[in-house]
N, C-alpha and C positions, 0 to 999 in steps of 0.2 A: 459457568459463564456462558451465556447464550449470545449468539450473533445472528442477525437476520440476514437472510439471503436477499441479494439485490439483483434481479434478473435484468440485464441490459439488453435492449433490442437494438438491432442494427440501425433503425431509423432514429431512435432517440439518441443513440450514442454518436452518430455520425452527421446527421443532417439537420435536426431540429435545433433551433436557437435556444429554446427554453424547454427543458424536459425534466421529469422527476421519475424516480424509481422507488418503488415501495416493496418491502419484503415482509412476510408474515413473521410474527414473533414466535418465540419458542413455544411449542405446543405444551410443554411441560409447565408453563407459567400462565396458562389461561387461554392463549391463542387469540385473545380479543384485541391485543395491542399491536400497533404497527410502528415501524421505524422508517422514516422517509429520508432519502438522500436525493436532493433536487439540485438542479442548476438554475440559479435565479439571476435576476438582473442586479448588478452591484450598484450601490449608492454612490460610489466614488467615480470620478471622471465622467460627469454627466455630458461633457462635450464629445465624448467618443461615441462611435456607432453602437447601437443596441447590441449587435452581435459580438462586439468587442468587450462587453462588460459582463461576462459570465462569471459566476462564482458558485461554489458548492454550498449547500446548506446541510448540516450546521456549520458554524464558523470554524470549529475545531478541525473538521475534515478539510476545509479550504486552506487552513494553515499548513496542514500536512501536505496537501497538494502543492502549495507554493514552495515548500522546502524541496519536494520532489522535482518540481519544474526547474528550480534554480540549480539543483545538483545535475540534472540532465544537461543543462546549458552551460555548466561550468567548464566542460571540455571544449565547447565552442568558443569560450573566451580565449583559449590557446590559439585557435584559428585566427581570431582577430589580431592577436599579438604577432602571429606569423605574417599576416598581411602587412602590418605596420613595418615589420623588419624587412620584408621584401620591397616595400615602397622606398625605404631608405637605401637599400642595396641597389635598387634601380637608379636612384639619383647618383650614387657614387660611381656606378658603372658608366652612366651617360656622361658624367663629368670627366671620367678617366679616358674616355674615347678620344676626345679632343680637349686636352687640358690647357687652360689659359689662367693667367694670374687672377683674373676677376672671379674665378670659380672656387678659389681657395676657401672662402667663407662658407659656401654651400657644401663643400666636401666635409669641412669641420663639423658643421651643424648636422649633416646627414650621418656622419660617423658617431657623433654623440647620441643621436636618436637611435641608431642601430644598436649601440651598446645598451641603452636603456631598454629597448624592446627585447633584446636577447636576455638581459637580466631578469626582466619580469616574466618572460616565457619560462626560464629555467626555474624560477621560484615556484611558479604555478605547476610546472610539470613534475618537479620533485616534491611538491607539497611542503615547502619550507615556509609558507606564509604563516603569520601569527594565527593562532587558533581562535582568537576572540572574534565574535560575530561582527563587531564594528570594523575591524581590520579587513576581514573578508568582504564585507559589504562595500568597503571603499575601493577595492581593487578595480571593479568595472569603471568607476568614475575616474580613477587615475589613468587607466588605459585610454579612456575617451579623451581626457585632457591632453595626453601625450600625442595622440593622433592628430588632434586639431592644431597643436603647436607645430607638428611636422608639416602639415599642409600649409599653414600660414607662412612658415619660414620658407618653404619651397616657392610659394607664390611671390613673396617679397624679394627673394634673392635671385630667382631664375629669370624674372622679367623686369629686372631693375631698370634696364635701359629702354626696352620696348614693351611697356605694359599694354595689355589687351583686356577687353571686358570678359573674355572667356578663360582667363588664366586659372589653371588648377581647378576648374569647375568640375571636370570629369572625376578627379580624385575625391573632391568633396562629395559628389553624388555617390560614388562607389562606397566610401566609408560610411555615408549616411545609411545606405541600404544594408551594409554589412552589420551595422550596429543593431538593427532590428533582428537579425538572424543569430547573433552571437552573444550579445550582452545579456547576462542573467538579471534583467531588471523587468519591472512591470511596464505595461504599455504607456501609462501616464508619464513616468520619468523619461522614457525613451522619446516620447513626443516633445517634451520640454527641452531635452538635450539637443534634439534635432533642430528645433526652432532656434535655440541659442547659437549653435554652431553655424547654421546657415545664415542667420542674421549677422553674426560677426564677420563671416567670410564675405558676404555681400557688402557690408559697410567698409571693410578694409580694402576690398578690391575697388569699390567705387571711388573712395578717397584717393587711392594710389593712382588710378588711371586719370582721374580728374586733375591731380597735381602735375602729372607728367605731360598732359595734353596742353598744347598752346593754341589750339584751334577751337574757338567757341562753337563752331558748327558741329563739332563732334559730341556736344552735350546731349542732344536728343538721341543720337545713336547709342551713346553710353547708357542712357536710361532704358532704351529698348533692349540692349544687351543684358542689362541687369535683370530686367523683367523676364527675359528668356532663361536666364540662370535660375530665377525663382521657379519657373515652370519645371525645370529639370530637378530642382530640389523637391518640389511637390510630387513629381513623378516617383522619385526614389522613396519618399516618405509614404506615399499611397501604396506602392507595391510592398514596401516593408511592413506596413500595418497589416495588409492582407496576408503576407507570409507569416507574420507573427500570429495572426488569428488562426491560420491553418495549422501552425505548429502547436498552438495552445489547444485546439480541438483534438489534435492527434494525441498529445500528452494526456489530456483529460480522458480520452477513450482508453489509453493504456493504463491510466490510474484506476479507472472503474474496473477494467479487466483484472488488475492486480487485486483490487478489493474483493471482487467476486471470487477470484481464486482463493483468497484468504478465507472467505466465508465458507467455501466448500471444504477447505482444509480444516477449519475450526469445527464445522458441522460434523465432519468425519471423526475428528478427535472427540467431540462430545458424544457421538453415538458409540464410539469405541469405549469411552469411559463408562457410559451407561450400561453397555453390554457387560463390561468387566465387573461393574458393581452388581449387576443382576446375577452374574455368574458366581461372584463371591458371596452373595446372599444364599446360594444353594450349596456351594462347595467351599472347602477351605482353600486358602490361597496357594498352599504348596501343591495341592492336587490340581487346582485350576490352571496354574502356570505350566505344570507338566503336560496337562491335557492339551492346552493351546499350542505348546511347542510341538507336541506329537502330531497334532492336526496340520501344523505348518510343514513339518517334515514330510508327512504323508502326501500333502498337496503338491510339494515340490517334486516328489518321486513319481507321483501319478500323472503330473502334468495337467492336461485338461480333462482327464477322466474323472468320473464320479468317485469320491472317496467314501470309505466306510468308517465313519468317525467313532462308532461305538463298539468296534470289534476288539479294541485293546482294553485289557483289564488293568486297572490301577489299584493295587492293594499293598498295604504296608503293615508291618508288625511294630507295635510300640510297647515298650516295657516301662515299668515303674511310672504308671499314670494313675491318677485318682479320678474315679467316676462318681458323679453326683446325680442322684435322682431326687426330684422334689415334686410333691403332689399337693394340690389344694384340698384341704379337708373342709367339709361343709359346703361344697360347691352347689349341691342340690338345694340347700336352704337359701344360699345366695341367689340362685337363679329364680327362686320363687318370690323374692322381694324386689326384683328389677324386671323391667321390660326387656324384650329381646335386644332392642337397639342399645340400651344402657349396658346390658350384660356383655355384649360383643365389644363395645367401646371400653368397658372396664378391663376386660381380659387383654385387649390390645395394648392399652396403656400400661397395665401391670407387667405383661411380658416384655414390653419395650423397656421398662425399668429393669427387669431382670437381665436383658441383653446388655444394658449399660453397666450393671453390676458385674456381669460376666467379663466385660472388657476391663473393668477396673481390677478384678481379681484374677486376670490371666486365664480365663476359662474359654474353651471352645464349645459353643453350643452345638449339639448334635441335631436335635429336633424337638418339636413340641407335639405331644400327643394328647389332644383334648385339653385337660387341665393339668397335665403332667409336663414337667420341664426337666430335661437332663443335659448335662454338659460334662466335659473332661478337661482336666488340667494336666499339662506336661506333654501336649500334643499340638503341633508337630515338634516343637523345641522342648527339650528336656529341662525341667526345673527341679532343683533339689527341695524346694518348699512347696511342691505340688499338693501335698496333703494339707498343709496349713492354709494354702489359698482356697482349697475346696471347702474347708470348715468355715473360713471367714465368709465365703460366698453363701453357705447355708445359713449362717447367723444373720447375714444382711437380708436374705430373703424372708426369714422369720420376722425380722424387725419391720420389713416393708409391709408384710401382710397385716401386721398389727394395726396399721393406720386404716386399712380397709375394714377390719373388724370394728374399729372404733367409730368410723363414720357411717357404716351401714347397719350397725347395731345387730350384727349376726355373729354366729360362732364359727366364723371362717378362720382357718389357720393353715400353716404350712407344715408338712411332714417331710423331713429331709433325711436321706440315707447316703452315706459315702463309703466307698470301698476302693482299695488300691490293688492294682494288678497289671495284667498284660491284656492288650486288645489287638485285634486285627481290623484296621480301618481302611476304607477305600470306597470305590464307586462300583456299583453293580447295575446291570440293566442294558438292554439292547435298544430300547425306545426312549427312555427318559433317564436323565441323570439323577442319582440319589446317593448322597454320602451317608454312611452309617458305620457303626463299629460292632464287632461280634467277638464274643469269647464267654467263657464260663464266668469270668470276673464281672462282666456286664450283667449277667443274670443275678449274681450275688448282690451287686449294687442295687438292682431293682428290688430284690427281696429285703435288703436293708431298709429301703424306703417303706415298703409295705409292712415291715415288722417294726417300724419306728413309732414314736409318740408325737402327736401334734404339738407344734411349738418347740420341738427339740431336734438337735442334729444327732443322728444315729450313725456311729462309725464302727468299722470292723477292727479285728485285732491287727490285721495287716496295716491298716491306716494308722492305728495307734503306734505301731513300731516305727513309722516314718515321721512321727511328730517330734520325737526326741524331747518329750516333756514340755511342749509348748502350751498345752491347755490342761485345765483341770477336768478330770473325767470321773464318771461313776459307772458301775456296771449297768449295761443296757438290758440284759435278759431278753434279747431278741428271739431266742429259741422258744420262749413261752408264747410269743405272738405270731411266730411264723414257723411252720412245720419244716420248711426247706432249710432254714438256718439250723434247726435242731438236728436234722438228718445229717447235715454236713459238719456238725460240731463246730460252728463258727462262734467264737466269743465276740460279743458286741459291747459297745460303751456309748454313753450319752455325754455330750459335751456340757460342762457346767459353765455358766456365764455369771460371774459375780455381779452383784447389784451395781457396784461402782463402774465396772467395765461396761455393763449394759447401758448405764446412763451416758457414758462417753462414746458409745458406739455410733450414735446418730451424728454426733458433732465431728467425729474424726474420720468416719468412713466416707469416702467420696461416693457420690451418686445416691446417697440416702435421701429420702423425701423429708422435707420439713413440713410443718403444719400447713403452711400456705400451699405448698405443692400438693399435699394430700387433699385439700379442699378442691384444688383444680382437678385432681385425679378423679374424685368421686362425683363432683357436680357435672351433670350432663343436661343438655337441652335437646328436646325433640321438636323439630319443625317439619311439618308435612311428612311425618313418618321417617325422617332422616335424622341421624345423630349429627349435631353440629359441634365442631371442636372450637373452643374459645381461642385456640392458637392460630386459627386461620387469619383473623384480622391482623395479628402481630406479624404473621408471615408475609402478608401483603404489604404491610408497612416496611418491613425489612427489604422486600424486593424493590420497592420504590426508592428506598435510600441507597440501594446498591446499583441503581441504574447509571448514575454518574461515574462511579468507580469502574463499572463494566465498560462504559464507553471509552474512558481513558485507557483502560487496558487494551481494548480493541485498537485504538489509535496507535498505541505503542507497538503492538504486534504488526499493524499495517506498515508503520514506518520502518520497522526492522525488516519486514518482507520486501519492501521496496529497495532497501539497501542491498539485499541479496540479489536483486535483479538488475544490477548495474550493467551498463552497456559493455564495459571492458571485459567483464567476465563472460558475457554472451559472445563477444567477438572471439575470445580465446577458446571457448568450448566448441563453437561451430566453425572456426577457421575461416573468417571472412577476409577477402583480399582488401587490404587497406587502401589501395589505389583505385581499383575498379569497383569497389564496394559490392562485390558479388560473392556468393558462397562458393567455397572451393568444391564442396560436394555438388556434383551436377544434378542429382535427384532433388536435393534440397533447393537448389537454385531454380529448377524447373517448377517445383511446387510453389515457390515464392512468386515466380513470374506469372503463374496462373491465377494469383489472387486478384480480386477486383480492386481497381483503383477508384476510390470513392470521391476524391477531391480534384479530379481532372478539370471539372468545370471552373473552379476557382482559378486554376492556372491559365486557362484560356481567357478568363476575365482580366487577368493581369496583362495579357497581350493587348487587349482592347484599350486598357488604361494607358499603357506605354505609348501606343500609337497616337492616342488623343493628345497626350502631353507633348510628345515630340512635334506634332503638328502645331500645337499652340506655341511652342518655343520658336518654330520656324516662322510662324505668322508674325511674331513680335520682331523678328529680324528683318523679314521682307514680306509685308502684308500683300504686296502686289504680285507675288509669284504664284501663278495659277496652278502649278504642278502640286503645290502643297495641298490644295483643296481636292484635287483629283485623286491623289494617293490616299488622302484621308477617307474619302468616300468609298473607293474601291477596297482599300485595306480593311476598313471597319465592316463592310458588308461580308467580305470573305471570312474575317475573324468571327463575326457574329454567326455565320453558318456553322463554323467549326464548334463554336461554343454551344449553340443550340443542340447540335448532334451529341455533344458530350453531356449536356444537362438533361436530356430526355429521359435517361435512365433514373435520374434522381427524382424527377417530377413526372411520373408516367401518366398522370391524369390530364396533364396539360397538352399532351402531344398524341399523335396517332400511334396505333399499335405497331405499324411498320417502322416508324422512326424510333420508337422505344426499343424494339428488337434490335435494330441496327446499333443503337447506343449501347445496349447491354453487350452485344458482341464486341464492340470496341473495348469496353471496360474489362472484359474477360480474356482478351487476346493481346498478348504483349506486343507483337510486331505491329498490330493495328494501332495500338496506343502510341507506339513510337512513331509510326508513319503520320498519325494525326498531329502529334506534337511537332514533328519536323515540318509539316505543312504550315503550321502557325508561325514557326520561326522563319520559314521561307517568305511568307507573306510580309511579315514585319521587316525582314531584312531588305526585301525588294522595295518596299515603300521608302525606307530610309535612303537606300542607294539612289533611287530616282530623284529624291529631293537634293541629295548631295551633288549629283551630276548636273542638275538644272541650275545650280547656283555657281556661276562662272566667276572666279575671283578676278579682280582687276590687276593690271600690271603695277608693280611697286618699284620704287627706286629709293636709294638712301642718299641723303645729302647732309652735310655738316652744318650745324647751327651753333649759336652761342651756348646753348644748353647741351650740345652733344649731337650724335647721329640721330636723324629723324626719318621715319618711313613716310613716303608721299605716294598717293595713288595717281596713275596716269590714265585711268579709264573713265573719267568723267565724274558727274555728280553722284551717280548711283554706286554705292560701295556695299558689297556683300561680304560681311564679316561673320558669317555663320560658323560656329565652332567646327562643324564637320568639314566645311570647305577648307578652313584653315588647316585642319588635320591632314587633308590630302596634300597640301603644299607645305607641310611643316618642315620637311627636310630642306626645301629651297630657302625658306625663311631662316631656318637655323644656320644654314651655310652662310647667308649674307650677314647674319648677326655676328657670327664668329669672326668673319673677316673685318667687319666694322670694329669689333672690339680689339682686334690685333693691329689695327692701323693699316691693313692692306686693302686694296680695292677689291670689290666683289667680282666674280666671273661674269 
């Protein structure tokens, strides 16, 4: 299985809105194909900004990323449930401070809400939710519905007697912003939920205030107040969208890094597998495994020193094994009828067939010497039928060469010799690895082949003794054809194959060539001096058909890899302080602090957006207040300076070198980044405080009417009811409200 590398650059992964990453395909498969992973513009949610519509291509990768994104934000869902529980706890505590009879309904509703929030939090924390995707997908919507019901109940019950146009607007804005940070949903559903909740809150608030108000002159003021509330909702939604986008880019970068890490891992695994296969093509598995383990042990002992990997000798004695030698008879005549390319191709395919036969008959091929092929059965694992397996191997080789003789019209044949005995097998050499076997029995097996008869399997007396009557034999008279066998006094035999057994050999023995395969074996084509295999086209077709399966396997491994990189495990491994969100290890925290902050410019842009919407809200409340315009101008200029200094490192071509150097220094220095952020917070806070102090609230008095206690202004026609001004005097108004509810006169 091949997997393409995807090198991610810092600019493409962090700053560009649309980027693609390409990786070369596996060189073993041609090297001309490329696989592309790109971030493209999504077709859905056309109303969203272009930067908020990123999606990976292909779609399968995007689906894996969405699952990864939702899993990462699943823990944030617990934070939102905790916020909802704290909100209901706040209501209960505030009502318990000064309890009156009219607060009973609010306490009951808040207690029920707190119980629901705690139950949902426990189910999510303990992972007791239903495992079905539908149930898990419904949890964010259920939590959103619960929070909106909490806020609406608080608004209707808390200000039942003295409704104002700013009632519970702050809570609504807070939960709107929190939804973008915590709910594991796409941006489109989040925007629709925000619009729905803000619209319902504004409608209910407007109707409630309008019904309680008896003065027709307060109608325009109510409209302005509701418009100011809408500015606050838009501010929360805008900052939430930007925060969602920043989180999405960060998660996409982490996703690409995980994919790149997986690609490196898979590439190393492939290279290791290829090296192992190459090693196993030279050495037997038992020798290769021991040599690799020996090199690992030697490397661990020597440390960083250079190891001498060829100094150890690996040699073993193997008894009761059968050695087979086979030689092609008539090879000279065959070479005269074929071109060099055809002859090499024929030998390659013939020996490949012999290798398959060796695997089927439990043989270990030792080596190929020209047109000679020899192998051993019973090594490294002992087999009681090693002699029978070797004879069956020889018969299969004789049968295979008969097709070559038939198609080439030459007198080519196989001469096979088998002997059973003891060998010493292992690796010799200081420069190159080479596995071989040595013993007198190996020499005897070689002489059994040279003293044999073409088309017959020639075996020794020792091999015959191991057969236990499994084959029909006849005297071989090997000593008449080989002087060595005569000198050693070795009795030899030839294996008889009955006609019926010979006819069934092709049908029953696995790996034998059929007539169709023999045609494919012999037919060769020469193009531009190179032998062309007809199997290449089939291999290309198989490779194309396996692409989809490989991609699916890669995606499965990527998904599994992402599951292993979960945040909780990382927190446990590196011991992160859950409150301060800092590494316990000082060196690790220092290393993290020195990392470059690449998205600081977006955070400063949020400050500019917040100041703009706050000023717009204040203008709706009191358009004649000049301080609003002054603070907006000064604050935006200062925040713009801070933003430009932060963005200079991201867009170096647009700014001077000195400013870019200063911006880079801020990004790489933690205390400078913190100071820059505190400066932005200070500017924003001072602008808001100046507006609050400039809005002086009028004097209020409470008088009884037919509909109950009513607040009346004593300060003239101009009434400043800005939410922040009311917050400064909230304690006084609450005090008067409580006395009015209890029937006692205010202080």
